[in-house]
N, C-alpha and C positions, 0 to 999 in steps of 0.2 A: 219523834215529836214533830209536829207541824209548826212552822213559823210563818208569819205574815210575809208575803213576797215583796211588800213595799220596802224599799231600801231604808227609809227613815222611820220604820216602825219596828219596835222590839217585841211585839206581841207574839206569844206562842201558846199552843194548846196544851193543856194538862187535862187529860181525859182517860177514862178507864178502857176505852176501845178505840180502834182506828176510826170507826164510823162516827163515834161521838166527837173525836178530834176534828174530823172533816166537817161535821155539822157546826161545831163551834167556830172553825175558821171561816166557813161560809157566812155565818151570822156576823162575825167580826168585820169581814170585808164589806158586807152590806151596810152595816151601821156606821163604820168609821171611814170607809174609803169610797163609797158609792157616790155617784154624781147624778142628780136629777137632770133629765133631758126632756125637751119638748118634742116628743115623738110618740108614735104608737108602736109598742112592742107587743107582738102576739102573746097570748096567754101561754104560760109555761116556758117562755124564752127569756133570755137575758142578753145584754150587749156587753162586749168586752173590747178593750183597747189596750195597746201596749205603749201608749204615749206617742204614737206616730200620727195622731190626728184622725186615724181611720177607725171606724167602729164596725164590729161584726156581730150579727144577731145569731145566736146559737142556743142550744139547750144548756141547762146548768151542767150536765155531765160533760158536754163538749167544752164548755168554758173551763172546767176543772182540768180536763186533759190538756187544753191549750196552755194553761198556766203552768202545769207540771212540765210540759215540753219546753216552755220558755225557761223555766228554772233549771232544767237539765242542760240546756244550751249555754246558759250563763255560768254554770259550775265548772 
């Protein structure tokens, strides 16, 4: 089961497949935790930050990998 990586959020995915759970998690994060910024982000890219004030422009796949690595480091 996937859970939202935000400490103050209790959301978790209930889905029939891993891919469906990942899709729901991505949608949840985009809707509930995304912040609009005044910048141009290339088509197909996203920006991620881990609260250190620095932003990194990556593909959605790289963003998911970075978040998973951060979660593994914190566990």
